[in-house]
C-alpha positions as CSV (number, residue, x, y, z in Angstrom):
1,X,-75.5,8.8,-13.8
2,X,-72.1,6.9,-13.2
3,X,-71.6,6.7,-17.1
4,X,-72.1,10.2,-17.7
5,X,-69.4,11.4,-14.7
6,X,-66.9,8.7,-16.4
7,X,-67.5,10.3,-20.0
8,X,-66.8,13.7,-18.2
9,X,-63.6,12.6,-16.8
10,X,-62.3,13.0,-20.5
11,X,-63.0,17.0,-20.8
12,X,-61.8,17.4,-17.7
13,X,-58.3,15.7,-18.4
14,X,-58.2,17.5,-21.9
15,X,-58.6,21.1,-19.9
16,X,-55.7,20.2,-17.7
17,X,-53.6,19.3,-20.7
18,X,-53.8,22.5,-22.3
19,X,-53.7,24.2,-19.1
20,X,-50.4,22.5,-18.6
21,X,-49.1,23.5,-21.7
22,X,-49.9,27.3,-21.3
23,X,-49.2,27.9,-17.6
24,X,-45.8,28.6,-16.2
25,X,-43.1,31.3,-16.9
26,X,-44.0,32.3,-19.5
27,X,-47.4,31.9,-19.8
28,X,-49.0,31.3,-23.2
29,X,-52.3,32.6,-24.6
30,X,-54.6,30.4,-26.5
31,X,-53.2,32.1,-29.8
32,X,-49.3,31.2,-29.0
33,X,-50.2,27.7,-27.7
34,X,-51.9,26.9,-31.1
35,X,-49.1,28.5,-32.9
36,X,-46.5,26.3,-31.0
37,X,-48.4,23.4,-31.9
38,X,-49.0,24.1,-35.3
39,X,-45.3,25.3,-36.1
40,X,-46.5,28.8,-37.0
41,X,-44.7,30.3,-33.8
42,X,-41.3,31.3,-33.2
43,X,-38.6,29.0,-32.7
44,X,-38.4,29.8,-28.8
45,X,-42.1,29.0,-28.7
46,X,-42.0,25.4,-30.2
47,X,-38.9,24.6,-28.1
48,X,-40.5,25.5,-24.9
49,X,-43.6,23.5,-25.9
50,X,-42.5,20.6,-27.4
51,X,-39.0,20.1,-25.3
52,X,-39.9,21.5,-21.8
53,X,-43.7,21.3,-21.2
54,X,-45.0,18.1,-23.5
55,X,-42.4,15.9,-22.0
56,X,-43.3,17.1,-18.7
57,X,-46.9,16.6,-19.3
58,X,-46.5,13.1,-21.2
59,X,-44.5,12.3,-17.9
60,X,-47.3,13.2,-15.9
61,X,-49.7,10.9,-17.8
62,X,-47.5,8.2,-17.5
63,X,-46.8,8.4,-13.6
64,X,-50.7,8.9,-12.9
65,X,-52.3,6.3,-15.1
66,X,-49.5,4.0,-13.3
67,X,-50.4,5.0,-10.2
68,X,-53.8,4.6,-10.5
69,X,-53.7,1.4,-11.6
70,X,-51.4,-0.1,-9.3
71,X,-53.4,1.5,-6.3
72,X,-56.7,0.1,-7.7
73,X,-55.3,-3.4,-7.9
74,X,-53.9,-3.2,-4.6
75,X,-56.8,-2.3,-3.1
76,X,-58.6,-4.7,-4.2
77,X,-56.0,-7.3,-3.7
78,X,-55.9,-6.7,-0.1
79,X,-59.5,-5.4,0.2
80,X,-58.6,-2.3,2.0
81,X,-58.5,1.2,0.7
82,X,-55.3,2.0,2.8
83,X,-53.5,-0.3,0.7
84,X,-51.2,1.6,-1.8
85,X,-47.6,1.4,-3.1
86,X,-46.5,4.0,-0.6
87,X,-47.7,2.1,2.8
88,X,-46.0,-1.5,0.9
89,X,-43.0,-0.2,0.5
90,X,-42.7,-0.3,-3.1
91,X,-41.9,3.4,-3.6
92,X,-38.9,3.0,-0.9
93,X,-37.4,0.0,-2.5
94,X,-37.5,1.6,-6.4
95,X,-35.9,4.6,-4.6
96,X,-33.1,2.7,-2.6
97,X,-32.6,0.5,-5.7
98,X,-31.6,3.7,-7.7
99,X,-29.3,5.0,-4.7
100,X,-27.7,1.7,-4.6
101,X,-26.8,2.0,-8.6
102,X,-25.3,5.6,-7.7
103,X,-23.0,3.9,-4.9
104,X,-21.9,1.1,-7.0
105,X,-21.5,3.1,-10.1
106,X,-21.0,6.9,-9.2
107,X,-20.6,8.2,-12.9
108,X,-23.9,9.9,-13.4
109,X,-26.4,12.0,-11.6
110,X,-29.3,9.1,-11.5
111,X,-29.1,5.2,-11.8
112,X,-30.8,3.3,-14.8
113,X,-34.8,3.7,-14.8
114,X,-35.3,0.0,-14.4
115,X,-33.4,-0.4,-11.5
116,X,-36.4,1.6,-9.9
117,X,-38.5,-1.4,-11.4
118,X,-36.4,-4.3,-10.4
119,X,-36.5,-2.5,-6.7
120,X,-40.2,-2.3,-6.8
121,X,-40.7,-6.1,-7.6
122,X,-38.0,-7.1,-5.2
123,X,-39.7,-5.0,-2.3
124,X,-43.3,-6.5,-3.2
125,X,-42.2,-10.2,-2.9
126,X,-40.0,-9.7,-0.1
127,X,-43.0,-8.1,2.1
128,X,-45.2,-11.0,0.6
129,X,-42.8,-13.7,2.0
130,X,-42.4,-11.5,5.4
131,X,-46.3,-11.2,5.6
132,X,-46.5,-15.1,4.8
133,X,-49.2,-13.8,2.0
134,X,-51.5,-11.4,1.9
135,X,-54.2,-12.5,4.5
136,X,-57.7,-12.5,3.9
137,X,-58.3,-8.8,5.2
138,X,-55.3,-7.2,4.2
139,X,-54.1,-6.0,7.7
140,X,-51.2,-8.4,7.7
141,X,-49.5,-7.5,4.4
142,X,-50.1,-3.5,5.1
143,X,-48.8,-4.0,8.9
144,X,-45.5,-5.8,7.2
145,X,-45.4,-3.4,4.4
146,X,-45.1,-0.2,6.7
147,X,-42.2,-2.1,8.6
148,X,-40.7,-2.8,5.1
149,X,-41.0,0.7,4.0
150,X,-39.5,2.2,7.3
151,X,-36.0,-0.4,6.8
152,X,-35.7,0.5,3.1
153,X,-36.4,4.5,3.9
154,X,-33.6,4.2,6.2
155,X,-31.0,2.3,3.5
156,X,-32.0,5.1,1.4
157,X,-31.3,7.7,3.7
158,X,-28.1,5.7,4.4
159,X,-27.1,5.4,0.6
160,X,-27.6,9.5,0.5
161,X,-25.0,10.0,2.9
162,X,-22.2,8.5,1.2
163,X,-23.2,10.0,-2.3
164,X,-21.0,13.0,-3.2
165,X,-23.0,16.2,-2.9
166,X,-23.9,17.0,-6.4
167,X,-25.3,13.4,-6.7
168,X,-27.1,13.6,-3.4
169,X,-28.7,17.0,-4.5
170,X,-29.7,15.4,-7.6
171,X,-31.2,11.9,-5.8
172,X,-33.0,14.3,-3.4
173,X,-35.0,16.3,-5.9
174,X,-36.0,13.0,-7.6
175,X,-37.1,11.5,-4.3
176,X,-39.8,14.2,-3.5
177,X,-41.3,13.7,-6.7
178,X,-40.4,15.9,-10.0
179,X,-41.5,15.7,-13.5
180,X,-38.9,18.4,-14.9
181,X,-36.0,17.3,-16.9
182,X,-37.6,14.1,-18.5
183,X,-36.2,12.9,-22.1
184,X,-38.4,11.8,-24.7
185,X,-36.0,8.7,-25.2
186,X,-37.0,7.9,-21.6
187,X,-41.0,8.5,-21.8
188,X,-41.0,6.7,-25.5
189,X,-39.2,3.6,-23.3
190,X,-41.5,3.7,-19.9
191,X,-44.4,4.4,-22.2
192,X,-43.9,0.9,-23.9
193,X,-43.4,-1.0,-21.1
194,X,-46.5,0.8,-19.3
195,X,-48.7,-0.4,-22.7
196,X,-47.3,-4.0,-22.1
197,X,-48.5,-4.3,-18.5
198,X,-51.7,-2.5,-19.1
199,X,-52.1,-5.5,-21.9
200,X,-51.7,-7.6,-18.8
201,X,-54.2,-6.1,-16.7
202,X,-57.8,-7.4,-18.2
203,X,-57.4,-11.1,-17.8
204,X,-56.1,-10.5,-14.2
205,X,-59.0,-7.9,-13.4
206,X,-61.5,-10.4,-14.8
207,X,-60.6,-12.7,-11.6
208,X,-60.5,-9.6,-9.1
209,X,-64.2,-9.9,-8.6
210,X,-63.7,-13.2,-7.1
211,X,-61.7,-12.1,-4.2
212,X,-64.8,-10.5,-2.5
213,X,-65.5,-14.3,-1.8
214,X,-64.4,-16.7,1.0
215,X,-60.9,-18.3,-0.2
216,X,-62.5,-21.6,0.0
217,X,-65.3,-20.5,-2.3
218,X,-62.7,-19.2,-4.9
219,X,-60.6,-22.3,-4.6
220,X,-63.6,-24.4,-5.4
221,X,-64.3,-22.8,-8.5
222,X,-60.8,-24.1,-9.6
223,X,-59.0,-20.6,-9.2
224,X,-55.3,-20.6,-7.9
225,X,-55.6,-18.1,-5.4
226,X,-52.0,-17.7,-4.5
227,X,-50.7,-17.6,-8.1
228,X,-53.6,-14.9,-8.6
229,X,-52.5,-13.1,-5.8
230,X,-49.1,-12.9,-6.4
231,X,-49.7,-12.1,-10.3
232,X,-51.9,-9.0,-9.1
233,X,-49.3,-7.7,-6.6
234,X,-46.1,-8.2,-9.1
235,X,-48.2,-6.2,-11.7
236,X,-49.2,-3.5,-9.1
237,X,-45.6,-3.4,-7.9
238,X,-44.2,-2.9,-11.5
239,X,-46.9,-0.6,-12.2
240,X,-45.8,1.8,-9.4
241,X,-41.6,1.0,-9.8
242,X,-42.6,2.2,-13.5
243,X,-44.1,5.4,-11.9
244,X,-41.0,6.0,-9.6
245,X,-38.4,5.4,-12.3
246,X,-39.8,8.2,-14.1
247,X,-40.6,10.9,-11.5
248,X,-39.7,9.6,-8.2
249,X,-42.5,8.8,-5.3
250,X,-45.9,10.7,-5.7
251,X,-47.9,10.3,-2.7
252,X,-51.7,10.2,-2.4
253,X,-52.5,9.4,-6.1
254,X,-52.3,5.5,-5.8
255,X,-54.9,5.5,-2.6
256,X,-57.2,8.7,-4.2
257,X,-57.7,7.5,-7.6
258,X,-59.3,4.1,-7.1
259,X,-61.6,5.8,-4.4
260,X,-62.6,8.5,-6.5
261,X,-63.2,5.8,-9.6
262,X,-65.3,3.8,-6.9
263,X,-67.7,6.7,-6.2
264,X,-68.0,6.9,-10.1
265,X,-69.0,3.5,-10.4
266,X,-72.6,2.4,-10.3
267,X,-71.9,-0.7,-8.5
268,X,-69.2,0.4,-6.0
269,X,-66.4,-1.1,-7.8
270,X,-62.9,0.3,-8.9
271,X,-62.8,0.3,-12.7
272,X,-59.0,0.4,-13.6
273,X,-59.5,2.6,-16.2
274,X,-61.2,4.9,-14.8
275,X,-58.8,5.2,-12.0
276,X,-55.6,5.3,-14.4
277,X,-57.6,8.3,-15.8
278,X,-58.4,9.9,-12.7
279,X,-54.6,9.5,-11.5
280,X,-53.3,11.1,-14.8
281,X,-55.8,14.1,-13.9
282,X,-54.3,14.4,-10.2
283,X,-50.7,14.3,-11.0
284,X,-51.0,16.8,-13.8
285,X,-53.2,19.2,-11.6
286,X,-50.5,18.6,-9.0
287,X,-47.6,19.6,-11.3
288,X,-49.5,22.6,-12.3
289,X,-50.6,24.1,-8.7
290,X,-46.6,23.4,-8.1
291,X,-45.9,25.8,-11.3
292,X,-48.2,28.5,-10.4
293,X,-48.4,28.6,-6.4
294,X,-45.7,30.4,-5.8
295,X,-44.0,32.1,-8.9
296,X,-41.3,31.4,-10.2
297,X,-40.5,28.9,-7.5
298,X,-41.7,25.8,-9.1
299,X,-42.9,23.5,-6.2
300,X,-42.5,19.5,-7.3
301,X,-45.8,17.4,-7.9
302,X,-44.8,15.1,-5.1
303,X,-44.7,17.9,-2.4
304,X,-48.1,19.0,-3.9
305,X,-49.6,15.3,-3.8
306,X,-48.1,15.2,0.1
307,X,-50.0,18.1,1.2
308,X,-53.2,17.0,0.0
309,X,-52.3,13.5,1.4
310,X,-52.5,14.2,4.7
311,X,-56.0,16.2,4.9
312,X,-57.5,13.3,2.6
313,X,-56.3,10.3,4.7
314,X,-57.9,11.8,7.5
315,X,-61.1,12.4,5.9
316,X,-60.4,8.8,4.4
317,X,-60.1,7.0,8.5
318,X,-63.4,8.9,9.5
319,X,-65.6,7.6,6.9
320,X,-66.9,3.9,6.2
321,X,-65.3,1.3,4.2
322,X,-66.4,-0.4,1.3
323,X,-64.8,-3.4,2.1
324,X,-66.1,-3.6,5.5
325,X,-62.7,-2.9,6.8
326,X,-60.4,0.4,6.9
């Protein structure tokens, strides 16, 4: 049954992909969509699909899969289903790094995308250092992460106050999680980086099953526990920073995707590839809803996921945790 549900993810994802290419202003009929894809349609149709909607769709795929994997890694590491880049300050660190680059070099509308990656990794290391480690149940790193996130958000607000109005406006639009205006060169670069990060996951995920054991038991198997936890945290931070570099912070996805993936798993574990597929589907669906809820206004995907995240978090807190802790 679990395998059937996992296989069913792909038709759902395919339908969302087609809907994302067809929905918007103007809406495209199936015939128009097919004509744009095979090149038989008018030039404006090809421009709409290949230069506007397809890059937006690819951005959603990159962001969603990166957030799904990052959330799955952090939840398994901390043994806490509330662990996510949102709560550990990683997203705020990535945003602050981009804002600081604009303050220091006010030549563009946004800082270089890789600054978000550096900010996310630096924040993860600082949070881990301040917490004195992950801890056996993940409480300590979560509490410290919340404090770090609050501090970094204040720093971001200060940086925004010092920026010229046109840069502050662009940075604000980015900070609420938007997929519009992404270019093919940026997407090609981040897709390559995402592929490299995902290639590093299999050796680590094989060791994640050991984290459910007591620390002494893990060490007795010859596993260097501190090094393993550091590698997992840095990989999760890099994935989250990569997502922020493309779209800004998109909440809810990194928490929800691993939880949904765990429900599709026969043994209650969180399959990382299922979490990636569910994360991609959630971001595509959020962007799609943002386009059709209040036309002609487009609501950013990050705002849509924020609206969904509040009720989901309340539902989550009222249910028992598979880790034995919240």
